[in-house]
Structures are given as C-alpha cells and as structure tokens.
MILUMBA-319720 format. One record per atom (N, C-alpha, C, CB): residue number from 1; residue in one letter; x, y, z. Coordinates in Angstrom, 3 decimals. Glycine has a CB too. Layout:
N
{seq->NUM	type->a	x->X	y->Y	z->Z};
...
END
This chain:
113
{seq->1	type->m	x->34.865	y->10.447	z->64.504};
{seq->1	type->m	x->34.438	y->10.339	z->63.098};
{seq->1	type->m	x->34.031	y->8.882	z->62.866};
{seq->1	type->m	x->35.594	y->10.789	z->62.089};
{seq->2	type->p	x->32.770	y->8.587	z->62.393};
{seq->2	type->p	x->32.292	y->7.254	z->62.254};
{seq->2	type->p	x->33.033	y->6.559	z->61.019};
{seq->2	type->p	x->30.716	y->7.277	z->62.073};
{seq->3	type->h	x->33.129	y->5.293	z->61.137};
{seq->3	type->h	x->33.745	y->4.588	z->60.046};
{seq->3	type->h	x->32.669	y->3.978	z->59.132};
{seq->3	type->h	x->34.689	y->3.507	z->60.582};
{seq->4	type->s	x->32.940	y->3.944	z->57.833};
{seq->4	type->s	x->31.984	y->3.354	z->56.878};
{seq->4	type->s	x->32.216	y->1.778	z->56.905};
{seq->4	type->s	x->32.203	y->3.985	z->55.363};
{seq->5	type->l	x->31.096	y->1.110	z->56.648};
{seq->5	type->l	x->31.214	y->-0.334	z->56.520};
{seq->5	type->l	x->32.122	y->-0.782	z->55.289};
{seq->5	type->l	x->29.787	y->-0.928	z->56.379};
{seq->6	type->f	x->32.008	y->0.019	z->54.300};
{seq->6	type->f	x->32.766	y->-0.368	z->53.037};
{seq->6	type->f	x->34.087	y->0.400	z->52.907};
{seq->6	type->f	x->31.889	y->-0.089	z->51.753};
{seq->7	type->d	x->34.553	y->1.038	z->53.896};
{seq->7	type->d	x->35.787	y->1.747	z->53.856};
{seq->7	type->d	x->36.882	y->0.726	z->53.972};
{seq->7	type->d	x->35.872	y->2.810	z->54.958};
{seq->8	type->p	x->37.772	y->0.665	z->53.004};
{seq->8	type->p	x->38.847	y->-0.359	z->53.124};
{seq->8	type->p	x->39.818	y->-0.114	z->54.180};
{seq->8	type->p	x->39.581	y->-0.478	z->51.888};
{seq->9	type->a	x->39.951	y->1.179	z->54.613};
{seq->9	type->a	x->40.865	y->1.507	z->55.664};
{seq->9	type->a	x->40.286	y->1.332	z->57.083};
{seq->9	type->a	x->41.318	y->2.899	z->55.476};
{seq->10	type->s	x->39.010	y->0.844	z->57.139};
{seq->10	type->s	x->38.370	y->0.690	z->58.400};
{seq->10	type->s	x->38.957	y->-0.516	z->59.103};
{seq->10	type->s	x->36.866	y->0.562	z->58.235};
{seq->11	type->s	x->39.292	y->-0.233	z->60.401};
{seq->11	type->s	x->39.895	y->-1.354	z->61.172};
{seq->11	type->s	x->39.024	y->-1.635	z->62.422};
{seq->11	type->s	x->41.399	y->-1.008	z->61.601};
{seq->12	type->v	x->37.748	y->-1.237	z->62.188};
{seq->12	type->v	x->36.772	y->-1.434	z->63.328};
{seq->12	type->v	x->35.745	y->-2.435	z->62.988};
{seq->12	type->v	x->36.070	y->-0.128	z->63.707};
{seq->13	type->g	x->35.347	y->-3.248	z->63.841};
{seq->13	type->g	x->34.255	y->-4.125	z->63.679};
{seq->13	type->g	x->34.640	y->-5.508	z->63.180};
{seq->13	type->g	x->33.302	y->-3.521	z->62.781};
{seq->14	type->p	x->33.608	y->-6.348	z->62.966};
{seq->14	type->p	x->33.842	y->-7.752	z->62.555};
{seq->14	type->p	x->34.279	y->-7.901	z->61.130};
{seq->14	type->p	x->32.610	y->-8.558	z->62.755};
{seq->15	type->m	x->34.122	y->-6.863	z->60.320};
{seq->15	type->m	x->34.502	y->-6.963	z->58.953};
{seq->15	type->m	x->35.898	y->-6.399	z->58.640};
{seq->15	type->m	x->33.496	y->-6.281	z->58.139};
{seq->16	type->n	x->36.747	y->-6.341	z->59.677};
{seq->16	type->n	x->38.080	y->-5.865	z->59.521};
{seq->16	type->n	x->38.819	y->-6.853	z->58.571};
{seq->16	type->n	x->38.790	y->-5.730	z->60.918};
{seq->17	type->g	x->39.418	y->-6.323	z->57.581};
{seq->17	type->g	x->40.270	y->-7.044	z->56.640};
{seq->17	type->g	x->39.511	y->-7.879	z->55.605};
{seq->17	type->g	x->41.187	y->-7.931	z->57.400};
{seq->18	type->m	x->38.149	y->-7.734	z->55.526};
{seq->18	type->m	x->37.448	y->-8.506	z->54.561};
{seq->18	type->m	x->37.506	y->-7.738	z->53.272};
{seq->18	type->m	x->36.006	y->-8.800	z->54.999};
{seq->19	type->p	x->37.554	y->-8.486	z->52.151};
{seq->19	type->p	x->37.453	y->-7.836	z->50.816};
{seq->19	type->p	x->36.102	y->-7.208	z->50.585};
{seq->19	type->p	x->37.725	y->-8.845	z->49.707};
{seq->20	type->l	x->36.068	y->-6.273	z->49.664};
{seq->20	type->l	x->34.847	y->-5.474	z->49.507};
{seq->20	type->l	x->33.689	y->-6.399	z->49.077};
{seq->20	type->l	x->35.065	y->-4.320	z->48.455};
{seq->21	type->w	x->33.848	y->-7.320	z->48.185};
{seq->21	type->w	x->32.838	y->-8.174	z->47.713};
{seq->21	type->w	x->32.193	y->-9.004	z->48.919};
{seq->21	type->w	x->33.442	y->-9.098	z->46.626};
{seq->22	type->a	x->33.014	y->-9.336	z->49.873};
{seq->22	type->a	x->32.534	y->-10.129	z->51.065};
{seq->22	type->a	x->31.651	y->-9.147	z->51.971};
{seq->22	type->a	x->33.840	y->-10.749	z->51.935};
{seq->23	type->k	x->32.104	y->-7.900	z->52.063};
{seq->23	type->k	x->31.412	y->-6.870	z->52.902};
{seq->23	type->k	x->30.023	y->-6.639	z->52.216};
{seq->23	type->k	x->32.296	y->-5.455	z->53.010};
{seq->24	type->v	x->30.009	y->-6.490	z->50.864};
{seq->24	type->v	x->28.755	y->-6.232	z->50.206};
{seq->24	type->v	x->27.824	y->-7.422	z->50.330};
{seq->24	type->v	x->28.984	y->-5.891	z->48.756};
{seq->25	type->t	x->28.368	y->-8.666	z->50.160};
{seq->25	type->t	x->27.559	y->-9.814	z->50.367};
{seq->25	type->t	x->26.943	y->-9.937	z->51.694};
{seq->25	type->t	x->28.306	y->-10.949	z->50.122};
{seq->26	type->s	x->27.809	y->-9.688	z->52.708};
{seq->26	type->s	x->27.259	y->-9.824	z->54.057};
{seq->26	type->s	x->26.209	y->-8.711	z->54.337};
{seq->26	type->s	x->28.410	y->-9.767	z->55.111};
{seq->27	type->f	x->26.386	y->-7.531	z->53.850};
{seq->27	type->f	x->25.434	y->-6.444	z->53.996};
{seq->27	type->f	x->24.114	y->-6.686	z->53.338};
{seq->27	type->f	x->26.004	y->-5.220	z->53.465};
{seq->28	type->l	x->24.156	y->-7.032	z->52.057};
{seq->28	type->l	x->22.918	y->-7.262	z->51.226};
{seq->28	type->l	x->22.317	y->-8.571	z->51.395};
{seq->28	type->l	x->23.198	y->-7.098	z->49.798};
{seq->29	type->g	x->23.115	y->-9.647	z->51.600};
{seq->29	type->g	x->22.646	y->-11.039	z->51.635};
{seq->29	type->g	x->23.018	y->-11.698	z->50.455};
{seq->29	type->g	x->21.208	y->-11.158	z->51.811};
{seq->30	type->f	x->23.285	y->-13.010	z->50.650};
{seq->30	type->f	x->23.709	y->-13.816	z->49.519};
{seq->30	type->f	x->22.683	y->-13.968	z->48.360};
{seq->30	type->f	x->24.058	y->-15.155	z->50.023};
{seq->31	type->p	x->21.411	y->-14.154	z->48.605};
{seq->31	type->p	x->20.426	y->-14.258	z->47.537};
{seq->31	type->p	x->20.322	y->-12.942	z->46.750};
{seq->31	type->p	x->19.056	y->-14.641	z->48.117};
{seq->32	type->v	x->20.472	y->-11.831	z->47.301};
{seq->32	type->v	x->20.368	y->-10.603	z->46.539};
{seq->32	type->v	x->21.577	y->-10.480	z->45.698};
{seq->32	type->v	x->20.202	y->-9.384	z->47.433};
{seq->33	type->v	x->22.714	y->-10.797	z->46.125};
{seq->33	type->v	x->24.067	y->-10.732	z->45.367};
{seq->33	type->v	x->23.883	y->-11.669	z->44.199};
{seq->33	type->v	x->25.394	y->-11.191	z->46.300};
{seq->34	type->v	x->23.488	y->-12.889	z->44.431};
{seq->34	type->v	x->23.387	y->-13.887	z->43.321};
{seq->34	type->v	x->22.327	y->-13.422	z->42.285};
{seq->34	type->v	x->22.998	y->-15.331	z->43.896};
{seq->35	type->a	x->21.164	y->-12.919	z->42.769};
{seq->35	type->a	x->20.144	y->-12.519	z->41.861};
{seq->35	type->a	x->20.618	y->-11.294	z->41.070};
{seq->35	type->a	x->18.845	y->-12.234	z->42.613};
{seq->36	type->s	x->21.316	y->-10.340	z->41.680};
{seq->36	type->s	x->21.794	y->-9.204	z->40.958};
{seq->36	type->s	x->22.938	y->-9.611	z->39.995};
{seq->36	type->s	x->22.255	y->-8.126	z->41.939};
{seq->37	type->t	x->23.778	y->-10.616	z->40.279};
{seq->37	type->t	x->24.742	y->-11.094	z->39.398};
{seq->37	type->t	x->24.131	y->-11.741	z->38.203};
{seq->37	type->t	x->25.620	y->-12.001	z->40.077};
{seq->38	type->l	x->23.145	y->-12.622	z->38.427};
{seq->38	type->l	x->22.503	y->-13.307	z->37.278};
{seq->38	type->l	x->21.734	y->-12.339	z->36.449};
{seq->38	type->l	x->21.575	y->-14.424	z->37.743};
{seq->39	type->l	x->21.101	y->-11.336	z->37.028};
{seq->39	type->l	x->20.461	y->-10.328	z->36.286};
{seq->39	type->l	x->21.372	y->-9.601	z->35.336};
{seq->39	type->l	x->19.848	y->-9.400	z->37.184};
{seq->40	type->w	x->22.548	y->-9.212	z->35.815};
{seq->40	type->w	x->23.602	y->-8.552	z->35.041};
{seq->40	type->w	x->24.083	y->-9.371	z->33.945};
{seq->40	type->w	x->24.733	y->-8.190	z->35.882};
{seq->41	type->v	x->24.323	y->-10.685	z->34.237};
{seq->41	type->v	x->24.818	y->-11.605	z->33.192};
{seq->41	type->v	x->23.816	y->-11.794	z->32.139};
{seq->41	type->v	x->25.191	y->-12.938	z->33.759};
{seq->42	type->f	x->22.580	y->-12.009	z->32.442};
{seq->42	type->f	x->21.500	y->-12.381	z->31.510};
{seq->42	type->f	x->21.206	y->-11.045	z->30.656};
{seq->42	type->f	x->20.134	y->-12.937	z->32.347};
{seq->43	type->t	x->21.182	y->-9.900	z->31.238};
{seq->43	type->t	x->20.889	y->-8.691	z->30.392};
{seq->43	type->t	x->22.058	y->-8.400	z->29.420};
{seq->43	type->t	x->20.633	y->-7.419	z->31.309};
{seq->44	type->d	x->23.354	y->-8.775	z->29.917};
{seq->44	type->d	x->24.425	y->-8.589	z->28.986};
{seq->44	type->d	x->24.338	y->-9.623	z->27.827};
{seq->44	type->d	x->25.767	y->-8.693	z->29.720};
{seq->45	type->q	x->23.875	y->-10.817	z->28.200};
{seq->45	type->q	x->23.745	y->-11.841	z->27.106};
{seq->45	type->q	x->22.623	y->-11.509	z->26.139};
{seq->45	type->q	x->23.488	y->-13.243	z->27.701};
{seq->46	type->i	x->21.518	y->-10.973	z->26.676};
{seq->46	type->i	x->20.465	y->-10.510	z->25.849};
{seq->46	type->i	x->20.882	y->-9.346	z->24.832};
{seq->46	type->i	x->19.354	y->-10.052	z->26.755};
{seq->47	type->r	x->21.641	y->-8.533	z->25.435};
{seq->47	type->r	x->22.234	y->-7.417	z->24.522};
{seq->47	type->r	x->23.105	y->-7.944	z->23.429};
{seq->47	type->r	x->23.091	y->-6.411	z->25.345};
{seq->48	type->s	x->23.960	y->-8.877	z->23.719};
{seq->48	type->s	x->24.756	y->-9.550	z->22.713};
{seq->48	type->s	x->23.954	y->-10.244	z->21.667};
{seq->48	type->s	x->25.638	y->-10.510	z->23.343};
{seq->49	type->e	x->22.844	y->-11.017	z->22.138};
{seq->49	type->e	x->21.998	y->-11.711	z->21.197};
{seq->49	type->e	x->21.296	y->-10.807	z->20.342};
{seq->49	type->e	x->21.055	y->-12.556	z->21.855};
{seq->50	type->r	x->20.903	y->-9.607	z->20.877};
{seq->50	type->r	x->20.233	y->-8.587	z->20.051};
{seq->50	type->r	x->21.039	y->-8.153	z->18.932};
{seq->50	type->r	x->19.872	y->-7.418	z->20.834};
{seq->51	type->v	x->22.283	y->-7.911	z->19.162};
{seq->51	type->v	x->23.232	y->-7.501	z->18.150};
{seq->51	type->v	x->23.402	y->-8.628	z->17.092};
{seq->51	type->v	x->24.596	y->-7.145	z->18.811};
{seq->52	type->l	x->23.522	y->-9.780	z->17.485};
{seq->52	type->l	x->23.647	y->-10.902	z->16.569};
{seq->52	type->l	x->22.284	y->-11.032	z->15.746};
{seq->52	type->l	x->23.985	y->-12.256	z->17.393};
{seq->53	type->l	x->21.208	y->-10.836	z->16.421};
{seq->53	type->l	x->19.885	y->-10.943	z->15.706};
{seq->53	type->l	x->19.799	y->-9.833	z->14.613};
{seq->53	type->l	x->18.650	y->-10.797	z->16.751};
{seq->54	type->s	x->20.202	y->-8.646	z->14.892};
{seq->54	type->s	x->20.136	y->-7.588	z->13.898};
{seq->54	type->s	x->21.110	y->-7.905	z->12.814};
{seq->54	type->s	x->20.423	y->-6.210	z->14.508};
{seq->55	type->e	x->22.288	y->-8.328	z->13.037};
{seq->55	type->e	x->23.231	y->-8.748	z->11.973};
{seq->55	type->e	x->22.586	y->-9.910	z->11.097};
{seq->55	type->e	x->24.621	y->-9.238	z->12.638};
{seq->56	type->h	x->21.936	y->-10.856	z->11.700};
{seq->56	type->h	x->21.276	y->-11.950	z->10.984};
{seq->56	type->h	x->20.118	y->-11.385	z->10.060};
{seq->56	type->h	x->20.703	y->-13.004	z->12.032};
{seq->57	type->t	x->19.439	y->-10.444	z->10.647};
{seq->57	type->t	x->18.290	y->-9.855	z->9.929};
{seq->57	type->t	x->18.889	y->-9.146	z->8.627};
{seq->57	type->t	x->17.463	y->-8.781	z->10.906};
{seq->58	type->e	x->19.914	y->-8.442	z->8.804};
{seq->58	type->e	x->20.546	y->-7.726	z->7.557};
{seq->58	type->e	x->20.950	y->-8.751	z->6.602};
{seq->58	type->e	x->21.828	y->-6.823	z->7.911};
{seq->59	type->t	x->21.631	y->-9.787	z->7.021};
{seq->59	type->t	x->22.013	y->-10.868	z->6.129};
{seq->59	type->t	x->20.837	y->-11.490	z->5.364};
{seq->59	type->t	x->22.707	y->-11.928	z->6.916};
{seq->60	type->m	x->19.788	y->-11.725	z->6.156};
{seq->60	type->m	x->18.571	y->-12.282	z->5.527};
{seq->60	type->m	x->17.982	y->-11.372	z->4.491};
{seq->60	type->m	x->17.528	y->-12.572	z->6.566};
{seq->61	type->k	x->17.946	y->-10.137	z->4.778};
{seq->61	type->k	x->17.453	y->-9.105	z->3.764};
{seq->61	type->k	x->18.299	y->-9.120	z->2.567};
{seq->61	type->k	x->17.444	y->-7.667	z->4.339};
{seq->62	type->s	x->19.637	y->-9.134	z->2.668};
{seq->62	type->s	x->20.437	y->-9.067	z->1.465};
{seq->62	type->s	x->20.297	y->-10.436	z->0.688};
{seq->62	type->s	x->21.958	y->-8.748	z->1.834};
{seq->63	type->h	x->20.106	y->-11.577	z->1.400};
{seq->63	type->h	x->19.929	y->-12.853	z->0.777};
{seq->63	type->h	x->18.609	y->-12.837	z->0.027};
{seq->63	type->h	x->19.978	y->-13.990	z->1.811};
{seq->64	type->s	x->17.623	y->-12.201	z->0.612};
{seq->64	type->s	x->16.238	y->-12.207	z->-0.008};
{seq->64	type->s	x->16.228	y->-11.375	z->-1.309};
{seq->64	type->s	x->15.151	y->-11.614	z->1.015};
{seq->65	type->a	x->16.977	y->-10.275	z->-1.188};
{seq->65	type->a	x->17.040	y->-9.369	z->-2.363};
{seq->65	type->a	x->17.776	y->-10.142	z->-3.557};
{seq->65	type->a	x->17.836	y->-7.976	z->-1.968};
{seq->66	type->l	x->18.866	y->-10.942	z->-3.260};
{seq->66	type->l	x->19.565	y->-11.614	z->-4.206};
{seq->66	type->l	x->18.669	y->-12.796	z->-4.703};
{seq->66	type->l	x->20.902	y->-12.053	z->-3.643};
{seq->67	type->t	x->17.871	y->-13.428	z->-3.856};
{seq->67	type->t	x->16.939	y->-14.462	z->-4.367};
{seq->67	type->t	x->15.954	y->-13.926	z->-5.308};
{seq->67	type->t	x->16.216	y->-15.122	z->-3.264};
{seq->68	type->v	x->15.462	y->-12.841	z->-5.077};
{seq->68	type->v	x->14.393	y->-12.195	z->-6.035};
{seq->68	type->v	x->15.119	y->-11.816	z->-7.337};
{seq->68	type->v	x->13.671	y->-10.817	z->-5.366};
{seq->69	type->q	x->16.300	y->-11.317	z->-7.291};
{seq->69	type->q	x->17.055	y->-10.978	z->-8.471};
{seq->69	type->q	x->17.386	y->-12.304	z->-9.278};
{seq->69	type->q	x->18.376	y->-10.196	z->-8.057};
{seq->70	type->q	x->17.761	y->-13.375	z->-8.612};
{seq->70	type->q	x->18.035	y->-14.529	z->-9.405};
{seq->70	type->q	x->16.728	y->-15.110	z->-9.908};
{seq->70	type->q	x->18.828	y->-15.554	z->-8.611};
{seq->71	type->y	x->15.623	y->-15.099	z->-9.158};
{seq->71	type->y	x->14.313	y->-15.515	z->-9.648};
{seq->71	type->y	x->13.909	y->-14.779	z->-10.951};
{seq->71	type->y	x->13.262	y->-15.270	z->-8.563};
{seq->72	type->s	x->14.096	y->-13.457	z->-10.969};
{seq->72	type->s	x->13.803	y->-12.660	z->-12.158};
{seq->72	type->s	x->14.602	y->-13.112	z->-13.353};
{seq->72	type->s	x->14.073	y->-11.205	z->-11.893};
{seq->73	type->y	x->15.891	y->-13.381	z->-13.099};
{seq->73	type->y	x->16.786	y->-13.812	z->-14.106};
{seq->73	type->y	x->16.329	y->-15.161	z->-14.722};
{seq->73	type->y	x->18.177	y->-13.917	z->-13.527};
{seq->74	type->q	x->15.895	y->-16.099	z->-13.816};
{seq->74	type->q	x->15.419	y->-17.397	z->-14.256};
{seq->74	type->q	x->14.140	y->-17.334	z->-14.973};
{seq->74	type->q	x->15.282	y->-18.298	z->-13.133};
{seq->75	type->v	x->13.309	y->-16.371	z->-14.667};
{seq->75	type->v	x->11.987	y->-16.165	z->-15.416};
{seq->75	type->v	x->12.298	y->-15.693	z->-16.766};
{seq->75	type->v	x->11.024	y->-15.126	z->-14.711};
{seq->76	type->a	x->13.283	y->-14.791	z->-16.933};
{seq->76	type->a	x->13.613	y->-14.195	z->-18.267};
{seq->76	type->a	x->14.219	y->-15.333	z->-19.042};
{seq->76	type->a	x->14.626	y->-12.918	z->-18.176};
{seq->77	type->i	x->15.082	y->-16.105	z->-18.543};
{seq->77	type->i	x->15.668	y->-17.280	z->-19.324};
{seq->77	type->i	x->14.655	y->-18.178	z->-19.791};
{seq->77	type->i	x->16.639	y->-18.082	z->-18.515};
{seq->78	type->s	x->13.661	y->-18.573	z->-18.788};
{seq->78	type->s	x->12.660	y->-19.556	z->-19.147};
{seq->78	type->s	x->11.811	y->-18.971	z->-20.294};
{seq->78	type->s	x->11.772	y->-19.938	z->-17.903};
{seq->79	type->a	x->11.459	y->-17.740	z->-20.231};
{seq->79	type->a	x->10.638	y->-17.148	z->-21.250};
{seq->79	type->a	x->11.282	y->-17.192	z->-22.576};
{seq->79	type->a	x->10.308	y->-15.771	z->-20.911};
{seq->80	type->a	x->12.632	y->-16.842	z->-22.599};
{seq->80	type->a	x->13.393	y->-16.958	z->-23.906};
{seq->80	type->a	x->13.424	y->-18.368	z->-24.337};
{seq->80	type->a	x->14.854	y->-16.430	z->-23.793};
{seq->81	type->s	x->13.626	y->-19.330	z->-23.482};
{seq->81	type->s	x->13.641	y->-20.685	z->-23.861};
{seq->81	type->s	x->12.274	y->-21.189	z->-24.474};
{seq->81	type->s	x->14.015	y->-21.489	z->-22.660};
{seq->82	type->l	x->11.212	y->-20.724	z->-23.830};
{seq->82	type->l	x->9.877	y->-21.138	z->-24.371};
{seq->82	type->l	x->9.642	y->-20.547	z->-25.705};
{seq->82	type->l	x->8.737	y->-20.728	z->-23.441};
{seq->83	type->r	x->10.050	y->-19.276	z->-25.877};
{seq->83	type->r	x->9.866	y->-18.649	z->-27.194};
{seq->83	type->r	x->10.598	y->-19.439	z->-28.314};
{seq->83	type->r	x->10.382	y->-17.184	z->-27.155};
{seq->84	type->t	x->11.861	y->-19.810	z->-27.908};
{seq->84	type->t	x->12.598	y->-20.596	z->-28.849};
{seq->84	type->t	x->12.015	y->-21.917	z->-29.256};
{seq->84	type->t	x->13.869	y->-20.824	z->-28.329};
{seq->85	type->l	x->11.566	y->-22.590	z->-28.135};
{seq->85	type->l	x->10.880	y->-23.935	z->-28.340};
{seq->85	type->l	x->9.660	y->-23.782	z->-29.093};
{seq->85	type->l	x->10.543	y->-24.626	z->-27.032};
{seq->86	type->s	x->8.861	y->-22.739	z->-28.828};
{seq->86	type->s	x->7.603	y->-22.513	z->-29.627};
{seq->86	type->s	x->7.923	y->-22.320	z->-31.126};
{seq->86	type->s	x->6.824	y->-21.242	z->-29.086};
{seq->87	type->q	x->8.968	y->-21.525	z->-31.352};
{seq->87	type->q	x->9.348	y->-21.285	z->-32.739};
{seq->87	type->q	x->9.855	y->-22.521	z->-33.434};
{seq->87	type->q	x->10.386	y->-20.225	z->-32.807};
{seq->88	type->i	x->10.628	y->-23.370	z->-32.684};
{seq->88	type->i	x->11.047	y->-24.649	z->-33.207};
{seq->88	type->i	x->9.835	y->-25.536	z->-33.519};
{seq->88	type->i	x->11.978	y->-25.342	z->-32.217};
{seq->89	type->c	x->8.861	y->-25.625	z->-32.559};
{seq->89	type->c	x->7.688	y->-26.302	z->-32.726};
{seq->89	type->c	x->6.868	y->-25.883	z->-33.997};
{seq->89	type->c	x->6.923	y->-26.124	z->-31.525};
{seq->90	type->a	x->6.758	y->-24.593	z->-34.128};
{seq->90	type->a	x->6.024	y->-24.049	z->-35.268};
{seq->90	type->a	x->6.754	y->-24.302	z->-36.556};
{seq->90	type->a	x->5.789	y->-22.565	z->-35.097};
{seq->91	type->n	x->8.067	y->-24.232	z->-36.593};
{seq->91	type->n	x->8.795	y->-24.513	z->-37.809};
{seq->91	type->n	x->8.704	y->-26.005	z->-38.206};
{seq->91	type->n	x->10.251	y->-24.100	z->-37.637};
{seq->92	type->g	x->8.547	y->-26.844	z->-37.237};
{seq->92	type->g	x->8.518	y->-28.297	z->-37.515};
{seq->92	type->g	x->7.068	y->-28.777	z->-37.732};
{seq->92	type->g	x->9.179	y->-29.093	z->-36.336};
{seq->93	type->a	x->6.081	y->-27.925	z->-37.465};
{seq->93	type->a	x->4.727	y->-28.393	z->-37.603};
{seq->93	type->a	x->4.369	y->-28.495	z->-39.042};
{seq->93	type->a	x->3.767	y->-27.498	z->-36.886};
{seq->94	type->r	x->3.480	y->-29.516	z->-39.329};
{seq->94	type->r	x->3.091	y->-29.822	z->-40.785};
{seq->94	type->r	x->1.722	y->-29.202	z->-41.101};
{seq->94	type->r	x->3.027	y->-31.422	z->-41.056};
{seq->95	type->t	x->0.890	y->-28.928	z->-40.098};
{seq->95	type->t	x->-0.418	y->-28.419	z->-40.385};
{seq->95	type->t	x->-0.525	y->-27.051	z->-39.669};
{seq->95	type->t	x->-1.543	y->-29.432	z->-39.925};
{seq->96	type->k	x->-1.596	y->-26.368	z->-40.043};
{seq->96	type->k	x->-1.923	y->-25.055	z->-39.454};
{seq->96	type->k	x->-2.340	y->-25.302	z->-38.016};
{seq->96	type->k	x->-3.066	y->-24.306	z->-40.263};
{seq->97	type->e	x->-3.127	y->-26.325	z->-37.720};
{seq->97	type->e	x->-3.505	y->-26.519	z->-36.361};
{seq->97	type->e	x->-2.300	y->-26.816	z->-35.396};
{seq->97	type->e	x->-4.498	y->-27.636	z->-36.311};
{seq->98	type->d	x->-1.306	y->-27.642	z->-35.949};
{seq->98	type->d	x->-0.165	y->-27.826	z->-35.084};
{seq->98	type->d	x->0.607	y->-26.559	z->-34.842};
{seq->98	type->d	x->0.730	y->-28.844	z->-35.648};
{seq->99	type->r	x->0.707	y->-25.713	z->-35.796};
{seq->99	type->r	x->1.438	y->-24.406	z->-35.624};
{seq->99	type->r	x->0.696	y->-23.602	z->-34.614};
{seq->99	type->r	x->1.566	y->-23.595	z->-36.980};
{seq->100	type->e	x->-0.712	y->-23.589	z->-34.688};
{seq->100	type->e	x->-1.473	y->-22.829	z->-33.679};
{seq->100	type->e	x->-1.293	y->-23.375	z->-32.315};
{seq->100	type->e	x->-2.927	y->-22.811	z->-34.007};
{seq->101	type->a	x->-1.141	y->-24.691	z->-32.168};
{seq->101	type->a	x->-0.959	y->-25.295	z->-30.858};
{seq->101	type->a	x->0.426	y->-24.934	z->-30.288};
{seq->101	type->a	x->-1.128	y->-26.829	z->-30.948};
{seq->102	type->c	x->1.402	y->-24.759	z->-31.134};
{seq->102	type->c	x->2.677	y->-24.282	z->-30.649};
{seq->102	type->c	x->2.650	y->-22.927	z->-30.211};
{seq->102	type->c	x->3.677	y->-24.411	z->-31.626};
{seq->103	type->a	x->1.879	y->-22.088	z->-30.704};
{seq->103	type->a	x->1.799	y->-20.695	z->-30.358};
{seq->103	type->a	x->0.995	y->-20.436	z->-29.056};
{seq->103	type->a	x->1.183	y->-19.943	z->-31.505};
{seq->104	type->t	x->0.357	y->-21.420	z->-28.532};
{seq->104	type->t	x->-0.467	y->-21.181	z->-27.395};
{seq->104	type->t	x->0.256	y->-21.650	z->-26.066};
{seq->104	type->t	x->-1.822	y->-21.909	z->-27.593};
{seq->105	type->v	x->1.574	y->-21.676	z->-26.177};
{seq->105	type->v	x->2.378	y->-22.008	z->-25.019};
{seq->105	type->v	x->2.289	y->-20.896	z->-24.033};
{seq->105	type->v	x->3.823	y->-22.276	z->-25.397};
{seq->106	type->v	x->2.056	y->-21.148	z->-22.762};
{seq->106	type->v	x->1.890	y->-20.145	z->-21.636};
{seq->106	type->v	x->3.242	y->-19.738	z->-21.176};
{seq->106	type->v	x->1.063	y->-20.726	z->-20.417};
{seq->107	type->l	x->3.541	y->-18.429	z->-21.170};
{seq->107	type->l	x->4.824	y->-17.923	z->-20.663};
{seq->107	type->l	x->4.686	y->-17.750	z->-19.206};
{seq->107	type->l	x->5.248	y->-16.599	z->-21.333};
{seq->108	type->p	x->5.766	y->-17.802	z->-18.483};
{seq->108	type->p	x->5.779	y->-17.624	z->-16.978};
{seq->108	type->p	x->5.364	y->-16.157	z->-16.646};
{seq->108	type->p	x->7.262	y->-17.949	z->-16.357};
{seq->109	type->q	x->4.790	y->-16.026	z->-15.502};
{seq->109	type->q	x->4.387	y->-14.688	z->-15.010};
{seq->109	type->q	x->5.628	y->-13.938	z->-14.489};
{seq->109	type->q	x->3.296	y->-14.812	z->-13.868};
{seq->110	type->a	x->5.504	y->-12.628	z->-14.506};
{seq->110	type->a	x->6.605	y->-11.741	z->-13.916};
{seq->110	type->a	x->6.604	y->-12.079	z->-12.432};
{seq->110	type->a	x->6.348	y->-10.103	z->-14.167};
{seq->111	type->p	x->7.825	y->-11.921	z->-11.871};
{seq->111	type->p	x->7.923	y->-12.230	z->-10.410};
{seq->111	type->p	x->7.149	y->-11.185	z->-9.561};
{seq->111	type->p	x->9.441	y->-12.263	z->-9.960};
{seq->112	type->l	x->6.680	y->-11.710	z->-8.416};
{seq->112	type->l	x->5.944	y->-10.821	z->-7.528};
{seq->112	type->l	x->6.932	y->-10.004	z->-6.653};
{seq->112	type->l	x->4.962	y->-11.644	z->-6.635};
{seq->113	type->r	x->6.638	y->-8.852	z->-6.310};
{seq->113	type->r	x->7.523	y->-7.947	z->-5.589};
{seq->113	type->r	x->6.979	y->-7.790	z->-4.233};
{seq->113	type->r	x->7.671	y->-6.590	z->-6.280};
END
C-alpha cells in the first residue's frame, strides 16, 4: 500500500516526522505558500473593510437626512424672523415708500430635495 506524502502516520521518506505545514511548503514551494497566505490575508482584510464601508455609508445617509431636516427647520425659523422684522419695519416706517420697502424683503427658498 503506497504512503501519502501528507499522511501524518507515514514513516517513509525524507519527510518523516515533519509537520504538515512543512510538508505542504516543501511540496508547493515557498513562494506559492507565501503568495497564497498573503492572498488569503488581503481578501479577508478587504472583506472586513467592505463591512466597515457599508456601516459608514449607512451612517452618512442618516446624517444626511438629519442635516436636511435641520436645514428645513432653519429655513422655517429664518422665514418667521424675516416676517417679524418686516412687520416691525413697516410699523416703524413714517412714509408709504418706507413701508413698501419693508414689504419687499426676499424670503428664503424652500430646501432642495
């Protein structure tokens, strides 16, 4: 019965008693083992980076939605303030032209979606 090169019970040949990783390295060659190990490490690292990137993307989406909501709130507050200031200006104006100038204040535009 022939013995396998990778059989741990094998007592035949120059690889007698060598650990499995040494047998694989001697069979495939050192550069192949190093390249395979680096490939495995880098693909695992890319996989973990991809997970982090998707988590970061979700965080950015929620932050973006919150920013749009806060911008809409600030626009509403600014419009209310401008209306109040326009009314104060009109109430304090002495002539009709001054009151008309107070009424021509430009209100901010609605936020873009």
